[in-house]
C-alpha positions as CSV (number, residue, x, y, z in Angstrom):
1,X,-6.2,-48.4,78.2
2,X,-9.2,-47.3,77.0
3,X,-9.2,-43.8,78.8
4,X,-5.3,-43.5,77.0
5,X,-7.0,-44.5,73.7
6,X,-9.4,-42.2,73.9
7,X,-7.3,-38.9,74.9
8,X,-5.3,-40.2,71.9
9,X,-7.6,-39.7,69.4
10,X,-9.1,-36.7,71.2
11,X,-5.7,-34.9,70.7
12,X,-5.5,-36.3,67.1
13,X,-9.0,-34.8,66.4
14,X,-8.1,-32.0,68.0
15,X,-4.9,-31.9,65.7
16,X,-6.7,-32.2,62.6
17,X,-9.3,-29.2,63.8
18,X,-5.9,-26.7,64.5
19,X,-4.5,-27.8,61.0
20,X,-7.6,-27.1,59.6
21,X,-8.3,-23.8,61.5
22,X,-4.8,-23.1,60.2
23,X,-4.8,-24.0,56.7
24,X,-8.5,-21.6,56.8
25,X,-6.4,-19.1,58.2
26,X,-3.5,-19.3,55.4
27,X,-6.1,-19.6,52.7
28,X,-8.0,-16.4,53.9
29,X,-4.5,-14.5,54.3
30,X,-3.5,-15.6,51.0
31,X,-6.9,-14.4,49.0
32,X,-6.4,-11.0,51.4
33,X,-3.5,-10.5,50.0
34,X,-4.1,-11.3,46.0
35,X,-7.3,-9.0,46.5
36,X,-4.5,-6.1,48.0
37,X,-2.0,-6.8,45.4
38,X,-3.3,-4.0,43.5
39,X,-4.0,-1.6,46.1
40,X,-0.3,-2.2,47.5
41,X,1.4,-1.8,43.8
42,X,-1.1,1.6,43.5
43,X,0.4,2.7,47.3
44,X,4.0,2.0,46.7
45,X,3.9,3.1,43.1
46,X,1.6,6.0,42.9
47,X,4.1,8.4,41.5
48,X,4.9,6.4,38.8
49,X,0.9,6.1,37.9
50,X,0.4,9.4,38.2
51,X,3.0,10.1,35.7
52,X,1.8,7.8,33.1
53,X,-2.2,8.3,33.6
54,X,-2.2,11.6,31.2
55,X,-0.4,9.6,28.9
56,X,-2.5,6.6,29.1
57,X,-5.7,9.2,28.9
58,X,-4.6,10.7,25.8
59,X,-3.5,7.7,24.2
60,X,-7.2,6.4,24.9
61,X,-8.9,9.2,23.7
62,X,-6.4,9.7,20.5
63,X,-6.0,6.0,19.5
64,X,-8.7,4.2,21.3
65,X,-11.6,6.0,20.4
66,X,-10.9,6.5,16.8
67,X,-9.8,2.6,16.6
68,X,-12.7,1.6,18.4
69,X,-15.1,4.2,15.8
70,X,-13.8,2.7,13.3
71,X,-14.4,-0.6,13.9
72,X,-17.7,0.2,14.6
73,X,-18.5,2.0,11.4
74,X,-16.5,-0.9,9.5
75,X,-19.7,-3.2,10.8
76,X,-22.5,-0.4,9.2
77,X,-23.2,1.3,5.6
78,X,-22.1,4.5,6.7
79,X,-21.4,6.9,3.8
80,X,-21.8,11.0,3.2
81,X,-25.7,10.6,2.4
82,X,-26.5,8.7,5.8
83,X,-24.4,10.0,8.0
84,X,-25.1,12.5,10.8
85,X,-24.7,16.1,9.6
86,X,-25.7,19.7,9.9
87,X,-27.0,21.4,6.8
88,X,-27.8,25.4,7.8
89,X,-29.5,25.4,10.8
90,X,-31.1,22.3,9.9
91,X,-29.7,18.8,11.5
92,X,-30.0,15.5,9.9
93,X,-29.8,12.3,11.8
94,X,-27.6,9.5,10.9
95,X,-29.8,6.7,8.7
96,X,-27.3,4.0,8.2
97,X,-27.8,0.5,9.6
98,X,-25.8,-2.4,10.9
99,X,-24.7,-4.7,8.4
100,X,-22.4,-7.2,10.1
101,X,-19.5,-8.4,8.4
102,X,-20.9,-7.8,4.9
103,X,-18.0,-5.5,4.4
104,X,-15.2,-7.4,4.9
105,X,-17.1,-10.0,2.6
106,X,-17.2,-7.3,0.0
107,X,-13.7,-6.1,0.5
108,X,-12.1,-9.5,0.7
109,X,-13.9,-10.5,-2.6
110,X,-12.9,-7.5,-4.3
111,X,-10.1,-8.2,-6.9
112,X,-9.0,-4.7,-5.8
113,X,-7.6,-5.9,-2.6
114,X,-5.4,-8.7,-3.7
115,X,-3.6,-6.2,-5.7
116,X,-3.2,-3.8,-3.7
117,X,-2.0,-6.2,-0.8
118,X,0.4,-7.8,-3.5
119,X,2.0,-4.7,-4.3
120,X,1.8,-3.5,-0.8
121,X,3.6,-6.5,0.7
122,X,6.0,-6.4,-2.6
123,X,6.9,-2.4,-1.3
124,X,7.3,-3.2,2.0
125,X,9.7,-6.2,1.5
126,X,11.7,-4.2,-1.2
127,X,12.2,-1.2,0.7
128,X,13.0,-2.9,4.5
129,X,15.7,-5.6,2.8
130,X,17.4,-2.2,0.8
131,X,17.3,0.2,3.5
132,X,18.3,-2.5,6.0
133,X,21.3,-3.1,3.8
134,X,22.1,0.5,2.8
135,X,21.9,1.0,6.5
136,X,24.2,-1.9,7.9
137,X,26.7,-1.1,5.0
138,X,26.8,2.5,5.8
139,X,26.9,2.1,10.0
140,X,30.0,-0.1,9.2
141,X,31.9,2.5,7.4
142,X,31.1,4.9,10.2
143,X,32.1,2.6,12.7
144,X,36.0,3.0,11.9
145,X,38.0,5.9,12.4
146,X,38.6,8.0,9.3
147,X,39.1,11.8,8.6
148,X,36.1,13.8,8.3
149,X,33.9,10.8,10.1
150,X,31.7,13.7,11.8
151,X,30.7,15.6,8.7
152,X,29.6,12.5,6.5
153,X,27.5,11.5,9.9
154,X,25.7,14.5,9.7
155,X,25.3,14.3,5.7
156,X,23.7,10.8,6.0
157,X,21.4,12.0,8.9
158,X,20.3,15.2,6.9
159,X,17.5,13.0,5.5
160,X,15.8,12.4,8.1
161,X,16.2,15.9,9.9
162,X,14.1,17.5,6.9
163,X,10.4,16.9,7.2
164,X,9.1,14.1,5.1
165,X,6.5,16.0,2.6
166,X,9.5,18.4,2.2
167,X,11.7,15.6,0.5
168,X,9.4,14.0,-1.5
169,X,8.2,17.4,-3.0
170,X,11.9,17.9,-4.1
171,X,12.1,14.3,-4.9
172,X,9.0,15.0,-7.2
173,X,11.1,18.0,-8.9
174,X,13.9,15.9,-9.5
175,X,11.6,13.5,-11.0
176,X,10.0,15.9,-13.6
177,X,9.7,14.3,-16.8
178,X,10.3,17.6,-18.9
179,X,12.0,19.7,-16.5
180,X,13.8,17.6,-13.6
181,X,17.5,17.4,-12.9
182,X,18.0,13.6,-13.3
183,X,16.2,13.6,-16.9
184,X,18.6,17.2,-17.5
185,X,21.6,15.1,-16.6
186,X,20.5,12.1,-18.9
187,X,20.2,14.8,-21.5
188,X,23.5,15.8,-21.5
189,X,24.9,12.1,-21.4
190,X,22.9,11.6,-24.7
191,X,20.1,9.7,-23.2
192,X,16.3,10.1,-23.7
193,X,14.2,11.4,-21.0
194,X,12.9,8.7,-18.4
195,X,9.3,9.1,-17.4
196,X,9.8,8.3,-13.9
197,X,6.5,9.0,-12.5
198,X,4.3,8.6,-15.9
199,X,5.4,5.2,-16.3
200,X,3.8,2.3,-13.8
201,X,7.4,0.0,-13.7
202,X,9.4,3.7,-13.2
203,X,7.1,5.2,-11.0
204,X,7.2,2.0,-8.9
205,X,10.8,1.9,-8.8
206,X,10.8,5.7,-8.1
207,X,8.5,5.6,-4.7
208,X,10.7,2.8,-3.5
209,X,13.7,5.0,-4.4
210,X,12.3,7.6,-1.8
211,X,11.5,5.4,0.9
212,X,14.6,4.0,0.8
213,X,16.4,7.6,0.8
214,X,14.1,8.8,3.7
215,X,14.7,5.4,5.8
216,X,18.4,4.9,5.6
217,X,19.2,7.5,8.0
218,X,17.1,5.9,11.3
219,X,18.6,2.2,10.0
220,X,22.3,3.3,10.4
221,X,21.7,5.2,13.3
222,X,20.2,2.4,15.1
223,X,22.8,-0.3,13.8
224,X,25.6,2.0,14.4
225,X,24.6,2.1,17.8
226,X,24.4,-1.6,18.1
227,X,28.0,-1.7,16.6
228,X,29.4,0.2,18.9
229,X,28.3,-1.9,21.9
230,X,29.9,-4.7,20.5
231,X,33.3,-5.7,22.6
232,X,36.4,-4.5,20.3
233,X,38.1,-7.6,22.0
234,X,35.9,-10.0,20.0
235,X,37.4,-8.5,16.7
236,X,41.2,-8.3,17.8
237,X,41.1,-11.9,19.0
238,X,39.4,-13.2,16.3
239,X,41.7,-11.1,14.1
240,X,44.9,-12.9,15.9
241,X,43.2,-16.4,15.4
242,X,43.4,-15.8,11.6
243,X,39.7,-14.7,10.7
244,X,38.9,-13.4,7.7
245,X,36.8,-10.0,7.5
246,X,34.2,-11.8,6.2
247,X,34.5,-14.2,9.1
248,X,34.3,-11.5,11.9
249,X,31.1,-9.9,10.3
250,X,29.4,-13.1,9.9
251,X,30.1,-14.6,13.5
252,X,30.7,-11.5,15.7
253,X,28.8,-8.3,13.7
254,X,26.0,-10.0,12.5
255,X,25.1,-12.2,16.1
256,X,26.0,-9.0,18.2
257,X,23.3,-6.7,16.3
258,X,20.5,-9.6,16.7
259,X,18.7,-7.6,18.9
260,X,18.8,-4.2,17.4
261,X,18.4,-5.8,13.8
262,X,14.8,-7.7,14.7
263,X,13.6,-4.3,16.2
264,X,14.1,-2.2,13.4
265,X,13.2,-4.5,11.0
266,X,9.7,-4.7,12.7
267,X,10.1,-1.0,12.8
268,X,10.1,-0.2,9.5
269,X,8.0,-3.1,8.5
270,X,5.0,-1.3,10.1
271,X,6.0,2.0,9.2
272,X,6.6,1.2,5.3
273,X,3.4,-0.8,5.3
274,X,1.6,2.1,6.2
275,X,3.8,5.1,4.4
276,X,1.2,7.0,2.9
277,X,2.9,10.5,2.3
278,X,5.6,9.1,-0.3
279,X,3.2,7.4,-2.0
280,X,0.2,10.0,-2.1
281,X,2.7,13.0,-2.2
282,X,4.8,11.8,-5.0
283,X,2.7,9.4,-7.7
284,X,-0.7,9.9,-5.8
285,X,-1.1,6.4,-6.5
286,X,-0.8,6.5,-10.0
287,X,-0.4,6.3,-13.1
288,X,-3.6,4.8,-13.2
289,X,-3.0,2.9,-9.8
290,X,0.1,1.0,-10.2
291,X,1.3,2.3,-6.8
292,X,-1.7,2.5,-4.6
293,X,-1.2,0.6,-1.3
294,X,-3.6,-0.8,1.0
295,X,-3.5,2.5,3.4
296,X,-3.7,5.2,0.3
297,X,-7.0,2.9,-0.9
298,X,-8.5,3.2,2.6
299,X,-7.7,7.3,2.2
300,X,-9.3,7.3,-1.4
301,X,-12.4,5.3,-0.5
302,X,-13.1,7.9,2.6
303,X,-11.9,10.8,0.9
304,X,-12.3,10.8,-2.9
305,X,-14.6,8.5,-4.0
306,X,-18.4,9.8,-4.2
307,X,-20.3,9.5,-2.2
308,X,-17.4,8.9,0.3
309,X,-17.7,5.3,1.6
310,X,-16.9,5.7,5.6
311,X,-17.8,1.9,6.3
312,X,-15.4,1.2,3.2
313,X,-12.4,3.1,4.6
314,X,-13.2,2.1,8.0
315,X,-13.2,-1.8,7.0
316,X,-10.0,-1.5,4.8
317,X,-8.3,0.3,8.1
318,X,-9.4,-2.8,10.3
319,X,-8.0,-5.2,7.8
320,X,-4.6,-3.4,7.3
321,X,-4.6,-3.1,11.5
322,X,-5.5,-6.8,11.4
323,X,-2.5,-8.0,8.5
324,X,0.3,-6.1,10.6
325,X,-1.1,-7.8,14.2
326,X,-0.8,-11.1,12.5
327,X,2.9,-10.4,11.3
328,X,4.2,-9.1,14.5
329,X,2.6,-12.2,16.2
330,X,4.6,-14.2,13.6
331,X,7.6,-12.5,14.1
332,X,7.5,-12.8,17.8
333,X,7.2,-16.5,17.8
334,X,10.0,-16.7,15.4
335,X,12.1,-14.7,17.4
336,X,11.5,-16.7,20.8
337,X,11.9,-19.9,18.7
338,X,15.7,-18.2,18.0
339,X,15.9,-17.8,21.8
340,X,15.2,-14.3,21.3
341,X,12.8,-12.7,24.0
342,X,10.6,-9.7,22.7
């Protein structure tokens, strides 16, 4: 009986030992699998990695390095008088110093920042909302069969095909107070000339109008693609059930365009928030500083102010990036709450 018990204990001990050895073996295999996961991924998808490597390298050089440099400069007091420069045969070393977050404190405490931020937000909201509304209306129109639809599509896409600076210069000529076509038309109707670019209120109206004119084609094409992906059977079934045009639009069109709409609104918001060419080429931030937005203020700090304030410009740039990142994160969270994956 004692011998049998001792054998049972030995077997149990041996079994436990074998189990522990097996567990350790499985653990080692798991660790090796984890360590080898990246290696296997590289070996399996080496062609894909090879194809994207040049793109990653170029983006790192073009975007990563300037971004890192800008963040660093925003933490210094760098300006054109204390940066490294070469005058003739003489090379002058940089003498700017690290100042930490002083630049951010100065910018955020400056009332100019709040003024630029408020107008930038208003400008962005106006442009994106009007552009989306017009783009959706035109997309709905072009989604129907009618004579000359192809010609209308080409005409409406034309502003997108013309280089932006050419379009802005054309609009600047149209808005000219003395010889502009718009004021000539108004004068022919007995209406006095409008100071399109010389009055702060009219200047704001003008820059919004030009940016909307430039942005509608993209919005229209994107939404038109979304409309054409909605099955026609849904509209036919709704019409047979007696749904009105508004009900079909509300319960079929808008839900069907949700994913496309969210994407184009995000892109349009980022582009408009940073829309430097329209503001600078049309009004140069004027009259006065009434149409200055955050990005044109950053440009002014680096290239117009005397002495040119590189640290201040970099600070404005980093703050712009931070604001857009916060907006993107909030936007992403709101989409997740609505059940959208982004």
